[in-house]
Wavefront OBJ file of the C-alpha trace (Angstrom):
o trace
v -0.973 -1.374 23.511
v 1.733 1.361 24.500
v 3.394 3.868 22.168
v 6.318 1.629 22.181
v 4.621 -1.200 20.810
v 3.134 0.836 18.031
v 6.294 2.355 17.263
v 7.918 -0.967 16.990
v 5.253 -2.177 14.742
v 5.680 0.837 12.453
v 9.503 0.096 12.060
v 8.853 -3.503 11.446
v 6.307 -2.316 8.509
v 8.774 0.080 7.088
v 11.762 -2.307 7.088
v 9.766 -5.030 5.738
v 8.829 -2.595 2.825
v 12.413 -1.912 2.370
v 13.045 -5.408 2.227
v 10.914 -5.768 -0.809
v 13.119 -3.600 -2.699
v 16.467 -5.152 -1.317
v 16.623 -8.108 0.793
v 19.819 -7.509 2.771
v 19.908 -3.744 2.994
v 17.243 -3.270 5.743
v 18.670 -5.794 7.837
v 22.008 -4.548 7.579
v 20.558 -1.327 8.590
v 18.755 -2.880 11.557
v 22.204 -4.467 12.499
v 23.726 -1.310 12.503
v 20.971 0.284 14.511
v 21.405 -2.695 16.954
v 25.089 -2.567 17.197
v 25.197 1.340 17.982
v 22.152 0.925 20.491
v 19.804 3.030 18.494
v 17.336 0.415 18.686
v 16.834 -2.345 20.944
v 15.924 -5.741 19.458
v 13.933 -8.624 21.113
v 16.012 -10.877 23.326
v 16.177 -13.803 20.742
v 17.258 -11.486 18.097
v 20.216 -9.581 19.753
v 22.449 -11.689 17.488
v 21.601 -9.016 14.669
v 23.662 -6.600 16.328
v 26.859 -8.522 16.885
v 29.871 -7.885 14.761
v 29.906 -11.256 12.925
v 26.180 -10.285 11.596
v 27.127 -6.838 10.939
v 30.085 -7.919 8.812
v 27.998 -10.548 6.989
v 25.097 -8.427 6.312
v 27.178 -5.797 5.151
v 29.157 -7.969 2.672
v 25.597 -9.635 1.447
v 24.187 -6.036 0.995
v 27.007 -4.903 -1.282
v 27.011 -8.075 -3.191
v 23.243 -7.698 -3.770
v 23.429 -4.180 -4.657
v 26.044 -4.633 -7.444
v 24.447 -7.667 -8.778
v 21.242 -6.068 -9.177
v 23.075 -3.580 -11.733
v 23.870 -6.444 -13.961
v 20.951 -6.652 -16.641
v 19.528 -10.430 -16.648
v 21.301 -11.274 -13.512
v 18.997 -8.882 -11.714
v 16.115 -10.785 -13.277
v 17.537 -14.075 -12.047
v 18.017 -12.676 -8.562
v 14.187 -11.510 -8.725
v 13.121 -14.968 -9.038
v 14.344 -15.818 -5.539
v 13.902 -12.418 -4.180
v 10.224 -12.592 -3.771
v 10.342 -15.570 -1.248
v 13.311 -14.531 0.402
v 11.899 -11.223 1.077
v 8.859 -12.493 2.491
v 10.993 -14.485 4.977
v 13.162 -11.388 5.714
v 10.073 -9.281 6.284
v 8.700 -11.861 8.667
v 12.145 -12.071 10.409
v 12.461 -7.968 10.689
v 8.958 -7.742 12.001
v 9.620 -10.609 14.644
v 12.834 -8.867 15.692
v 11.229 -5.562 16.119
v 7.869 -5.935 17.499
v 7.668 -5.327 21.455
v 5.429 -6.334 24.314
v 2.856 -8.544 22.428
v 1.827 -12.019 22.829
v 3.572 -14.492 20.392
v 0.494 -15.338 18.713
v -0.035 -11.505 17.995
v 3.494 -11.029 17.034
v 3.743 -14.044 14.553
v 0.543 -13.001 12.974
v 1.864 -9.554 12.631
v 5.113 -10.812 11.347
v 3.830 -13.223 8.939
v 0.882 -10.772 7.432
v 2.313 -7.354 8.014
v 5.899 -8.131 7.763
v 6.047 -11.048 5.130
v 3.192 -9.751 3.180
v 4.370 -6.350 2.973
v 7.828 -7.340 1.806
v 6.310 -10.003 -0.846
v 3.994 -7.434 -2.344
v 6.713 -4.758 -2.763
v 9.198 -7.439 -4.130
v 6.703 -8.551 -6.481
v 5.878 -5.312 -7.820
v 9.533 -4.458 -7.910
v 10.126 -7.773 -9.904
v 7.179 -6.997 -12.235
v 8.799 -3.638 -12.913
v 12.183 -5.071 -13.770
v 10.683 -7.561 -16.235
v 8.911 -4.743 -17.928
v 12.176 -2.852 -18.347
v 13.867 -5.856 -19.417
v 11.271 -6.360 -22.093
v 10.886 -2.820 -23.467
v 14.560 -1.638 -23.312
v 16.455 -5.086 -23.779
v 17.784 -4.638 -20.005
v 19.367 -1.324 -20.760
v 16.909 0.439 -18.347
v 17.390 -2.185 -15.597
v 20.177 -0.186 -13.865
v 18.163 2.820 -13.479
v 15.185 0.553 -11.950
v 17.899 -0.851 -9.816
v 19.146 2.699 -8.743
v 15.730 3.864 -7.728
v 14.962 0.597 -5.673
v 18.242 0.727 -3.907
v 17.842 4.535 -3.063
v 14.153 3.698 -1.955
v 15.447 0.835 0.292
v 18.005 3.064 2.061
v 15.504 5.941 2.664
v 12.821 3.526 3.797
v 15.413 1.809 6.171
v 16.850 5.061 7.525
v 13.335 6.506 8.040
v 12.129 3.307 9.455
v 14.857 3.604 12.208
v 14.704 7.182 13.144
v 11.123 8.111 12.206
v 9.079 4.938 12.102
v 5.714 6.339 12.029
v 6.448 8.472 8.933
v 8.043 5.332 7.212
v 4.697 3.444 7.987
v 2.621 6.109 6.438
v 5.143 5.978 3.336
v 4.382 2.362 3.157
v 0.852 3.030 3.017
v 1.561 5.521 0.013
v 3.606 2.929 -1.784
v 0.488 0.319 -1.498
v -1.595 3.138 -2.985
v 0.930 3.609 -5.731
v 0.880 -0.104 -6.298
v -2.864 -0.450 -6.236
v -2.976 2.362 -9.024
v -0.533 0.900 -11.223
v -2.303 -2.412 -10.786
v -5.778 -1.014 -11.897
v -4.043 0.761 -14.818
v -2.379 -2.257 -16.103
v -4.873 -4.945 -15.208
v -6.323 -6.699 -18.327
v -9.973 -5.841 -18.909
v -12.422 -8.769 -18.349
v -13.774 -10.386 -21.487
l 1 2 3 4 5 6 7 8 9 10 11 12 13 14 15 16 17 18 19 20 21 22 23 24 25 26 27 28 29 30 31 32 33 34 35 36 37 38 39 40 41 42 43 44 45 46 47 48 49 50 51 52 53 54 55 56 57 58 59 60 61 62 63 64 65 66 67 68 69 70 71 72 73 74 75 76 77 78 79 80 81 82 83 84 85 86 87 88 89 90 91 92 93 94 95 96 97 98 99 100 101 102 103 104 105 106 107 108 109 110 111 112 113 114 115 116 117 118 119 120 121 122 123 124 125 126 127 128 129 130 131 132 133 134 135 136 137 138 139 140 141 142 143 144 145 146 147 148 149 150 151 152 153 154 155 156 157 158 159 160 161 162 163 164 165 166 167 168 169 170 171 172 173 174 175 176 177 178 179 180 181 182 183 184 185 186 187 188
């Protein structure tokens, strides 16, 4: 396994985690990176760097970001975000992983990409539901701002410092695990 392959896997994992916070923002960041030749995508995924894809993903990103600032609409979006995040996380991983056999690429894409995105999206959704229940939705814009900011930071780090992004994903998983252990109902 080459250094380029490891870096491409780290990029995919970082962007997949970012997809868990906002589905379209990391795809838009990847589109920008491809459009400006910052990152080379696999041959079958070059369309992501095209002008139509860039515009479409940019508009989708803006709509998604603003929609998440509307209480109760954000909860509605979360109901479809988890499966969409899993698909987008898989797609991001497929588009970035370099120099591996199709079996390994697809396995990584589904497990590491889709799994990472779904885990982050599920936790994000649970956080928003808790915010809605405890604040009547008034705290949801703050949750949305933190998620959007995290998605932006993770996307940028993934593109420019992919290994650091992968380490941060590990940190996010540790936080998720600790929160799960803290709020897990006791066995009776």
